[in-house]
N, C-alpha and C positions, 0 to 999 in steps of 0.2 A: 109234254105234259101225260102228268101218270091218270090210268084209269082207275085208282082206286077212292071211293068217297072215302072212306072212315075207315078207321080200326075200331074193333071190340076188345075190352082187357076182359077175359076172364074169371069175373066176380061173380057173386052171388046172381048180383045185379047186371051183373054184365053191361058196366057203362060203356056206353061209345065214347068216342076219339073220331074230333073232325081233323080229313086228311091234312088239312089249313092249316095244323096246330104242330108239324111236320117238315119237312123239307127232304125232298131226296137229290140232291150235288153228289152224292157220293157211292160211291161205286166198293162193293165188296169186295177185302183184298184176302178172300180165302177160295170163292166161288165167280166174281164178277157183275151179280147182282146188285139188284137197286139197295142203295142203305139208307133205311131213315132214323132222322134223327128230330130228337123231339125241339123244341124250338127254347124252351123254357127251361127245360133239364137236356144238357146235353148228353150226359150221362145217362138217358134212357136209349140206346138206339137199334135194330136190327136190323137184320136180311128178310129181304121179304122172300127167297127162299127154300120153300119149303127144309127141300132137303142138303140143305149151310147149316153146317156148327151153328153158325151164329145167328140164325130162327132163331127166335122169342115163341119159345110155346103158349107163353101166356096172354100171347095173346092172340084173337082174331080175326083175317082179315077178313073182311067184308064186300064182296066184286058184286056189283049190283047187273049183273048180266042181262036181267032178268028185263032194266030199263032200255038194254040194248044201247048200251056204253060197252066201247072196244075194251079188253084185254091187254095187259098190257105185255105177257109175256107171248101169249099167243100174235099180235103186233110182230112183235121185233121178230120173233120166228118168220111170221110172213114176209116182210120189207128183208128178211137176209136171202131167203126163197127163191124174194123177183130180181135182187143184185145178181147172187150165180145165175140162174140162169142168163140174164142177159149177159153178164162176162160171157159164158160159153157157149150164146149165140152168136159169137159175134168170131168171122176168120183171124185165126193170130198172125197171119200172114200179110193181112191185109193193117188189120192194128198197125203191126213196125212198120210199113213202108205211108201209116199216114203219119207216123211219129216223123219219121226220118224228113217227110216232105216239108215238113213242118220248119224242123231245124233249118233243112237247105235253105227256105226261104229266108230264116233270117240273114245265114250264113252271105245268101246274096244280098240283102238288103246292104250290111255293113260292107262287103265288098265295093261295092258298086254304086251306091248310095252314098255311102262313107258315112251313115249316119246309124249308127246301133238302136236299135231300135227301143220306144217307151216304152219302157216294163216297170212295173211299179218298187225293185231295188235294183234299180240302173247303176248305182255311184260304187266303184272298186279302189281300191291302190293302181294307180297308173295310168288314173282315166285324165284324156288329154281333153279340156276344152280350148278348143283353135278360135280365136278369132279373126275370122278370114282377111277383114279389110286392111289389119295394121301389121296382119303374124303374133300376134301377143297367145302366149299361152299360161294357163292355170293347170300343176299337175293333182290332181287330189292326194295328199300326203295319207289318208288318216287309216291308221290298222281296219283289215277286212268288219274285226266286229265293233267297231264304232259307226259303220256304213250304213247299219242296220235299221231302216227307218221306221220300221215300225216298233223302237225301243224307244225312243224320244225324240219329237219334231224339235224342240228348241237346242240339241245337241248339235256342236260346229262341225261344220264341215272345214280344216284346212289345206290350203290352195297355193302351189307353191310357184311366182310367175316366171315365166321364159320369154326369151325370142327366138321366133326363126331361121335361121341364115342360113342361104340357099351356100353347099360346099364347095362353090365355084369362088367365094368371097373370104376374103383373107382373114385368119381368127386375130381380133386385135385385144385379148384380155386373155391370156392364156392363165393367170390363174382360175379364170369364172370356172364354173364345172361343165361339162357340158356334157350333151344324149348324143354322138355317134350316125349319118344317117341314118335318115327318115324320110320315109315315102311319101309325099303331101303332093296332092294335087298337079302329079304325073312327074312334080321334080323332087329335085336329094336336097334335103334340109341336113342341119342340125340343129341342136334347139341350145341354147345360153344361159346360164338358171341364173338365177339372181335369189341364188338360196339364204341371203339376207334377210329378204322379206318377206313376208306371207300374208294375207289376207281370208279372212275366217266368215262364211256363210249357214246360217239355220240349214237344216235339212229340209224346212217346210219354204225358206226361200231360195232353195240354189234353181228353181225348175225358173224361177221368175225373174232370174237375178239371169240366169244362161240367156234366156230372154232379150232381158232389153240389151246383154252386153253382146247382143249376136253372136252369140256361140255358139258349135256344134262339138258335142262330142262326138268325135271322129274316129279316134283314133284312144289307143290302150299299152302305155311297152309294157313290157314283160317283165315279172316280177325284179327277175335280180339286177334292172335298171332301173323298176321305179325305187326297190330298197334304198339303192344307191345313194339316191335324192336326199330318198327320207331321213339315212339320217345324217348325212352332209346338215341340210338343216339343224335338226338334231342336236350334233355336237357344236354348230355355231349360237345355239338357241340356249344350251346349257354350260356353255366355257365361264372358267371361274374371271371374274375381270380384278385385276391388281387394284387398289386402290395406287390411283399416280399423284407424288408433290407438287401443289405450287412453285413453277418457278422461279429458281433465286437471281437474286439478282447482285452484281457488281458492280459501281462506279472506277472505270480506273483511270490517268490522265493521257494527253496527248502532247506527242513534240512532231515538233515540223522541223523539217531539215529542208536548204537547197545548195544549189554552187556557191565555193565561199570563191574570191577572187583569182588567186590563188588554185582553183580548178577541186577542191576538196570538200569535206562536206562541211556546213557551215549550220547552226542555227538560225531558223528563220525568226523567230520569236520566244521569248517562255514557253514554257510548258502550257498547254490549255489544261486549269486543274479539273476533275471532270467532267472531259469532253465528250465521254459519251461513256457506255454501261454494255457492259454483258450477260447475257440472258443465260443459263444454263437449265435444258431440259431433261431431257430423259434421253433423247438418242440424236442429240447436236448442242452445240455452243452457236449461239449468235450475237453479233456488234451491233449496236446503236449508237449512232452519232447522234449530239445534242441541237436544239437549233443554236445555243450559246457559239458551239462548236463552229458549224456552219458557217456565223458571220464573221468569229475570227480571224478565219482562215482567209475571206472573203475581203477581208482590208486590208490581209499582209499581196496580194493577189497585181495591184499596181506599183507595187517595189521589184515583185519579181520580174512584171513585162518591163519594166525599166533596167534593166542591169541585163536583160536580152536582145534589148534594141540598141544597147551600149557594146553590145561584143557583137551582133553584125557590124556596125559601124566599124568597132575597131580590128576587124578580121583582116587577115594576106590576102589583096589579090591576085598577088604569084605564088601562092602557096598551093601544090596539089590539090589538095584535099578542099581547098574553098569553099567550093559548090554542093561542096558536103557537108559539111561543115555552116553552112549559112539554110539548106535545105533542111537541117536538124534545127537550128535553132528559130526559121521558118514555123515549122511545127507545133509547136512549144508553146511559139508564140497564138498562131491559132486558138489552141488547147487555152491556152490562158487567157485572152481574151472571151470566149465563148463562157467560162466562170465568170467575167465579171459584167458580160451584157445581158448573154444570157441568162444568165444569174445559175449555171449548170451547176453549183457546187453544189446545190438544194439539191441536187440527187441519191446524196451521200446517207437522204434522211427519207428518203422514197421508203424503203423497206429495211429489214432485218439484215446484215450482213453475213451470210456463214462463216466461220473461220475453219480458213481450208488451208491447209498447213503441207497439202503435198504441189500446187499448181504458184510459179512464182506471175500474174498478169498483174493488168496493170488496174485502177478501177475507172469505173465513172462517176467524174466524166476522168475524159482522160491524161486531163492534166497532172493526175495527184497517183501516186502509187504509197500502198501499205506493207510497214512492216511489223511481225509485233514477238514484243521483246530482242528490236534488234541491237547490235553495238554499231556507230559508225566512228568510223576512221579510217584517212584514208582518201584517195582520189573519189569523187561521186561519180559513180557508175549509176543511177539507178538511168530507167529510162524516162523519165516523166522528170519534170522543170522542181517539183516538193514531192517530197519526199514524207510519209507523218512515219509515225510509232507509235507501236499501243505498249503502255508496261503493263504487259499482264501479267499477273502474280508475283511481281515483281517489284521493288523499287527503280526509282528515274534514276538513271545512268546518266554522268557525265557526260556537256553539252558536244565534244569532240569525239563519243565516241562513233563508230561507222560499224554498219549493219552485218553482223559474222556469220558464217553458217551454221554456228552450233548458238545457244542465246543462254543466259546464266542459270534458268530453268532449263536445262538441256534439254529445251524444244529445239529441233533445225530455224531459225529464223528464215523462214520466205517468206514470200509478198503473198496479200491473198486481195480474191478479185470476189467481186456481187456483180460479175457480168454472168 
């Protein structure tokens, strides 16, 4: 509150101007005194210090000191003198010890109580908000400038989630970002971060959220470790995702073979047109059988069972390999009957079958095996009673072809598995 009641312009009439018509929110850039600026005319402004070059001598300052009103300059000088005297009255060593003891109290509170004091600007990058009951943890990921509460109460605080894991526990996912060797509640932990997720809270809401979640701001990561997590999160958030083309489908025909009376490969039935389709994806190709294909194969099982029963009855019991041959035929019979009675053959419809050219394994059910672009000629050497062949990228072969090591499309004619 300034002490001047009015200004008086030095005109013949001496016209007075009330101080309320001026504002004194500015300091003079020359002497540091008060600059008065007229509200109606911003160009009319002057410093009230008579010694300043910006002092306007066409105005006279009326100081009503006779009415016991305080004078501005005298009041400022008196307050300044009081402040300097107060500072000089204290012992500097005592002041230094007081500041040291206050800082020591804050540090001791953080170390022993595991809780940092709640002060107005308490958030910083790397602050860990730990939920003791579940060992969940969130790290404050904002830059320091964003964490000044006085700037904007609606500004968001970004929190990256993680989980405390004892160092003695095995690492389950080595692809996850981790912060090792963190001491908390007398135990040694690592933090496993989920940098692909985050939550955000307003500056004005963060305290209530911390209280509701039962979190404590117990620790703060050193800056290099906090920046590592922040950078990992930012890299994931700003990654450039390329469009993925939709999957491409191709219908394929299915051939079926079994062991003929002469022990060679023999066509079981005519090819099943469009008996399966191949799904071409970005990183793999898969095969899916149709319901019509499963029904057609199920209709041939009785014929294969009958031949196996005949073969068992025709075995020479005096042959040294009789028991081995009989056991093999009986195992095939069990798998064939399971296909028929328990409808195991429908398992091939359960899920897509990866096209794998490296392993030679039987399909599930175990009565079937599958070749891709196989050539069938010669003795029947498949390990299952029924052999399937997918014509993959080529036309159907002759019925008496046998599985070769090299297919017509130069791929290796190996069996594949869905096991």
